[in-house]
N, C-alpha and C positions, 0 to 999 in steps of 0.2 A: 217670737216664733217666726219661723220661715216656712213657706210652702213652695215646694218644687212642683211645677206643672209640666208633665211630660206630654207631648203631643206631636202631631205631624200634619202636614198640609193635606194628605190623602185620607185622613181619618174623619169619617162622618160625625162621630161622637164629639170630636174636638171642635168641629164647626158649631155644633149645637151648644156646647158648653162655653164657647168663647164669650158671648154676651152675658151669660150668667156670672162668669168669673170676673169680667170687667166691672159689672155692677158691684160685686163684693169688694173688689180692689178699691173702687172709688168710695165706698162706704166706710172702709176701715183703713185710714191713712197710716196707721201704725203697723199694718200687715206687710211684712217683707216677702216678696214673691220673686220667683225666677222661672221663666219659661225655658224649657229645654226641648229642642227639636230632636225627636227620636232618631231621625235619619242622619242628622249632622253631628250629633253628640252621643254616638253609640257607647263610648267608653263610660260616660257618666250614667247612661241608662243601664249598662251592665253592672256598674258599681252599686246601683240601687235596686238591682233585680227587676228592672222594668222590661217587659217583653212588648210585642206589637199589639197587645190588647189595650188600646188607648181610649181616652186620656187616663192618666194616672196622676193623682195629687198626693204628694208625700209631705207630711207635716213633720217639721223638725223642731226640736228644742234648741235653746240658745247654745247648748254644748254640741249640737250637731247630731244628737241621737234621734232616732226615728220615734215619733209619738204615735203616728197612725198613718193610714193611707186609704184613699178612696179610688176605686177603679170604675171606668165607664161613665155613661151618662147618669148624673145624679141631679136631684132637684136643687134649686138655689137654697131652699130651706135646709137641706141636709148638709150642703157645703157650709152654710152659715153656722149651723149648730156645731160642726166640727171646729171651725175657726174659733168660735167663742169658748168651746170646751177647753181649748189649749192656749187661750189668749195670753196667759201669764207664765207660760212654760219657757 
């Protein structure tokens, strides 16, 4: 599973979520992640239907299909549950 994390430097929610996300990345070494700056990579944001309501976490299966997404500030527990829900996808 891969998670795309869309964010921007001007986004207050992204700042709040950064340490939560870092904690989870460190906990699950098998988790493949990619940070995408909304302002610098607009084409990719558009391709995934991401607007300026950030952060957005897009969970992808091995074949690249979208499994789920979370938007905005969420708890570390909610992120972790979603990660574990799709661990083997």
